[in-house]
C-alpha positions as CSV (number, residue, x, y, z in Angstrom):
1,M,184.8,147.2,161.2
2,A,183.1,148.0,157.9
3,T,183.9,146.2,154.6
4,G,185.1,149.1,152.5
5,E,184.2,149.1,148.8
6,F,183.8,145.7,147.0
7,V,182.2,144.3,143.9
8,A,179.2,141.9,143.9
9,W,178.8,139.7,140.8
10,I,175.3,138.5,139.8
11,E,174.4,135.9,137.2
12,L,170.9,135.3,136.0
13,D,169.9,131.9,134.4
14,R,173.6,131.2,133.7
15,S,173.6,133.7,130.9
16,E,173.3,137.3,132.0
17,Q,176.1,138.5,134.2
18,F,176.4,141.8,136.0
19,E,178.8,143.5,138.4
20,R,177.6,146.1,141.0
21,T,179.9,148.1,143.3
22,V,179.0,148.2,147.0
23,E,180.4,151.2,148.8
24,N,180.7,150.0,152.4
25,I,178.7,147.8,154.7
26,A,179.1,148.0,158.5
27,P,178.5,144.8,160.6
28,G,174.8,144.0,160.8
29,Q,173.9,146.2,157.8
30,T,172.3,145.1,154.5
31,E,172.5,146.6,151.1
32,W,170.3,146.2,148.0
33,R,171.5,146.3,144.4
34,S,169.4,145.9,141.2
35,W,170.2,145.6,137.5
36,P,168.2,146.2,134.4
37,H,167.0,143.1,132.4
38,D,164.2,142.1,130.2
39,P,161.1,140.6,131.7
40,L,161.6,136.9,132.6
41,P,159.5,134.3,130.7
42,E,157.3,131.8,132.6
43,G,159.2,128.9,134.1
44,S,162.2,128.1,136.3
45,H,165.0,130.5,136.8
46,V,168.2,130.8,138.9
47,V,170.1,133.8,140.2
48,R,173.6,133.5,141.7
49,C,175.5,136.2,143.6
50,V,179.1,136.3,144.7
51,L,180.1,139.0,147.0
52,D,183.6,140.5,147.1
53,V,184.3,138.7,143.8
54,Y,187.8,140.3,143.6
55,N,188.7,139.4,147.3
56,T,189.3,143.0,148.3
57,V,187.7,142.5,151.8
58,A,189.9,140.7,154.4
59,E,187.8,137.8,155.7
60,P,188.7,134.7,157.7
61,D,186.4,132.5,155.6
62,E,185.3,133.1,152.0
63,R,182.8,130.2,151.9
64,F,179.9,132.5,152.8
65,D,180.3,135.0,150.0
66,Q,178.0,133.4,147.5
67,Q,174.4,132.2,147.2
68,T,172.3,130.6,144.5
69,Q,168.6,131.0,144.5
70,H,166.1,129.0,142.3
71,F,162.7,130.6,141.6
72,E,159.6,130.2,139.4
73,V,157.9,132.8,137.3
74,E,154.2,132.2,136.8
75,V,151.8,133.7,134.2
76,E,149.8,136.6,135.5
77,V,146.1,135.9,135.2
78,E,144.0,139.0,134.3
79,V,141.2,139.5,136.7
80,S,138.2,141.8,136.0
81,D,137.7,144.6,138.5
82,A,134.0,144.2,138.4
83,P,132.4,141.3,140.3
84,Q,130.4,138.8,138.2
85,D,127.9,136.1,138.7
86,A,128.4,132.5,137.5
87,A,127.2,133.5,134.0
88,G,129.7,136.4,133.8
89,D,127.0,139.0,134.2
90,E,128.3,142.1,136.0
91,Y,124.8,143.3,136.9
92,Y,123.1,141.1,139.4
93,D,121.0,141.5,142.5
94,E,123.4,142.1,145.4
95,I,120.7,141.5,148.0
96,A,119.8,138.1,146.4
97,L,123.5,137.2,146.4
98,M,123.9,138.2,150.1
99,N,120.8,136.2,151.1
100,A,122.1,133.1,149.1
101,V,125.4,133.3,151.0
102,I,123.6,133.7,154.4
103,N,121.3,130.8,153.7
104,R,124.2,128.6,152.6
105,V,126.1,129.3,155.9
């Protein structure tokens, strides 16, 4: 038996709140929903989701309709596409580098 339409409620960092309608989910199926928001700053964050927030789906147990997830956002480190030697020079002798690695191993 499928769920029928219901509403999922999502809260980000205990401040932004959103509701998303879910049309119908059959047993064993999954469904993805997204919402627009500004980029998250570096640090700890929490997202909470409550399914069937208005109790429109008949269920024997409502305890499993919600989840809270904590996560971290880290600063992205910019990496140069070009390989560099220890001095930062992009132009180096590839054969000498290869031989140095082989001799080290």
